[in-house]
C-alpha positions in Angstrom: -8.9 -2.3 7.3 -5.9 -3.5 5.2 -5.4 -2.7 1.6 -3.2 -4.6 -0.9 -1.8 -2.6 -3.7 -0.3 -4.2 -6.8 1.8 -2.7 -9.4 2.1 -5.5 -12.1 4.7 -4.2 -14.7 6.2 -5.6 -17.8 9.1 -7.4 -15.9 8.2 -7.1 -12.2 5.4 -7.1 -9.8 5.6 -4.7 -6.9 3.1 -4.9 -4.0 2.6 -3.6 -0.6 0.0 -4.2 2.4 -1.3 -0.8 3.6 -2.9 -0.4 7.1 -4.2 2.5 9.0 -0.7 3.5 10.1 1.1 3.1 6.8 2.8 0.3 5.0 2.9 -3.0 7.0 4.8 -5.0 4.3 6.1 -4.6 0.9 7.7 -6.9 -1.7 8.4 -7.5 -5.3 8.9 -10.5 -7.6 10.0 -11.0 -11.1 7.1 -11.8 -13.7 8.9 -15.1 -14.3 8.6 -15.9 -10.7 5.1 -14.9 -10.2 4.0 -18.0 -8.4 6.3 -16.9 -5.4 3.6 -14.4 -4.7 1.1 -16.9 -3.6 3.5 -17.9 -0.6 4.1 -14.2 0.2 0.4 -13.2 0.1 -1.0 -16.3 1.8 -1.3 -14.8 5.3 -2.0 -11.1 4.3 -5.8 -11.4 4.3 -6.4 -7.9 2.7 -9.8 -6.4 3.0 -9.6 -5.2 -0.6 -7.0 -5.2 -3.4 -6.3 -2.5 -6.0 -3.9 -2.8 -8.8 -2.3 -1.5 -11.9 -1.5 -4.0 -14.6 0.3 -3.4 -18.0 1.3 -7.3 -18.2 -1.8 -8.5 -19.9 -5.0 -10.3 -19.0 -3.4 -13.7 -18.4 -1.1 -12.3 -15.7 -4.2 -10.4 -14.2 -6.0 -13.7 -14.1 -3.1 -15.4 -12.3 -2.9 -12.7 -9.7 -6.6 -12.8 -8.9 -6.4 -16.8 -8.5 -3.7 -16.3 -5.8 -6.2 -14.2 -3.5 -9.6 -16.1 -4.0 -12.5 -14.3 -2.5 -10.7 -10.9 -2.5 -12.5 -7.9 -3.9 -10.2 -6.5 -6.7 -10.0 -3.1 -8.4 -7.9 -2.7 -11.5 -7.5 0.9 -12.3 -7.5 2.7 -15.6 -6.5 6.2 -16.3 -9.5 8.7 -16.1 -9.9 12.2 -17.3 -9.5 13.6 -13.7 -8.8 11.9 -10.4 -7.2 12.7 -7.0 -6.5 16.2 -8.0 -4.8 15.1 -11.3 -6.2 16.1 -14.7 -5.2 13.9 -17.7 -4.1 15.8 -20.8 -4.2 12.9 -23.1 -6.6 13.2 -26.0 -8.0 9.8 -25.1 -7.4 9.5 -21.4 -7.7 5.7 -21.3 -4.7 5.4 -23.6 -2.4 6.3 -20.8 -0.9 3.4 -19.0 -2.5 2.7 -15.4 1.0 2.7 -13.9 1.9 6.0 -15.3 -1.4 7.5 -14.2 -1.0 6.0 -10.6 2.6 7.3 -10.4 1.2 10.8 -11.5 -1.2 10.8 -8.6 1.4 9.5 -6.3 3.8 12.3 -7.4 1.2 15.0 -7.2 1.6 16.0 -3.3 5.4 15.8 -3.8 5.5 18.3 -6.7 3.6 21.3 -5.5 5.5 23.5 -8.3 5.0 20.8 -10.9 7.8 18.8 -12.3 8.7 15.4 -14.1 7.7 12.0 -13.1 10.3 9.4 -14.6 10.2 5.8 -14.7 13.3 3.9 -15.5 12.2 0.3 -16.0 11.5 -1.9 -19.1 10.5 1.4 -20.8 11.7 5.0 -20.0 8.9 7.2 -19.4 9.0 10.8 -18.8 5.8 12.5 -17.9 5.2 16.2 -17.3 3.0 17.4 -14.4 2.1 21.1 -14.2 1.9 23.0 -11.0 -2.0 22.9 -11.2 -2.0 19.1 -11.2 -2.5 18.8 -15.1 -0.6 15.9 -16.8 0.7 17.7 -19.8 2.0 14.7 -21.7 4.9 12.5 -21.8 7.4 10.3 -23.8 8.0 6.6 -23.9 11.5 5.3 -24.9 13.3 1.7 -24.7 14.6 1.3 -21.2 18.2 0.3 -20.4 17.7 -3.5 -20.9 15.7 -3.1 -23.9 18.5 -1.0 -25.4 21.0 -3.6 -24.6 18.9 -6.5 -25.9 18.3 -4.6 -29.1 22.1 -4.3 -29.8 22.6 -7.9 -28.8 20.0 -9.0 -31.4 21.2 -6.6 -34.2 25.0 -6.9 -33.7 27.5 -9.3 -32.3 27.8 -7.1 -29.1 27.0 -8.7 -25.7 27.3 -6.0 -23.1 26.4 -8.0 -20.3 29.7 -7.7 -18.5 29.8 -3.8 -19.1 29.9 -1.1 -16.3 29.6 2.7 -16.7 32.8 4.5 -17.4 33.6 7.7 -19.2 35.5 7.6 -21.3 34.9 3.9 -21.9 38.0 1.9 -22.8 36.5 -1.4 -23.9 33.5 -2.5 -26.0 31.3 -3.7 -23.2 31.7 -0.6 -21.1 31.1 1.5 -24.3 27.7 -0.2 -24.9 26.6 0.0 -21.3 27.8 3.6 -20.9 26.1 4.7 -24.1 22.7 3.3 -23.0 23.0 5.1 -19.6 23.8 8.4 -21.2 21.1 8.0 -23.8 18.6 7.7 -20.8 20.1 10.5 -19.0 20.3 12.6 -22.0 16.4 12.2 -22.8 15.6 13.2 -19.3 17.8 16.3 -19.3 16.6 17.3 -22.6 12.8 17.2 -21.5 13.9 19.0 -18.3 15.4 21.9 -20.3 12.5 22.3 -22.4 10.4 22.4 -19.3 12.5 25.1 -17.5 14.4 22.6 -15.4 11.8 21.6 -12.8 12.2 19.1 -10.0 12.3 15.4 -11.2 11.2 12.4 -9.4 12.7 9.1 -10.5 11.4 5.6 -9.9 12.1 2.1 -11.4 14.9 -0.5 -11.2 17.6 1.7 -13.1 17.0 4.9 -11.2 19.9 4.6 -9.1 22.2 3.9 -12.0 21.0 6.8 -14.1 20.6 9.5 -11.2 24.4 10.4 -11.0 24.7 11.1 -14.7 21.8 13.6 -14.7 22.1 17.4 -14.9 18.5 17.6 -14.0 17.6 18.4 -10.3 16.3 14.9 -9.4 15.6 12.6 -6.6 14.5 8.8 -6.2 11.1 8.1 -4.9 10.4 4.4 -4.7 6.8 3.0 -5.1 5.1 6.0 -6.7 2.8 3.7 -8.3 1.7 1.9 -5.1 1.5 5.4 -3.4 -1.0 6.5 -6.2 -3.0 3.2 -6.0 -3.6 3.9 -2.2 -4.9 7.5 -2.8 -7.2 6.2 -5.6 -8.6 3.7 -3.3 -9.4 6.2 -0.8 -11.2 8.5 -3.2 -13.2 5.5 -4.6 -13.9 4.5 -1.0 
């Protein structure tokens, strides 16, 4: 029986159809182009749907309307699930996408480590070797930094590229934002004794070369976590 997993983020929606043998098909769409998903999902006919949504109730309702008659489960962070213990004081305050990513990362970080998302926001979450989520940070992501500078100054770094040292203003702004992200990740890594770090999100490839931290990119951690959660619920 096939399962449709949906990661509805602030900027993009990632999804995948999972069968007994693994992923059958995966895709993504910008939130602005959400109606494209109706065509992509038309022939999938999943037995069930599990999703993480941080984009609000209106988006959730639109997604459900594209798959009429399907049985939906929208996850929330729990105190404990799939071998991960939630260290938040109020477990439900943790975003469902971060929770699913931690669960997806658990089997990949046998000695513990960092789970980093580089999207609309930067999140760096600490997973101990015993499976406990010890806490994490949230900071502006790359585009959020650039948008803030554009609103607050006359700078428009849309044409910038990473360079060091930068020799024009556009490159200076873009490079500063990238190094800010990398520096935050490296600082937390040092504080935790330099554990392994898993990166995911749209800006992971851009930031990875500038990290001192031992890191690798693992795509679709949220989707992998959703599949594990679905199996436990089943």
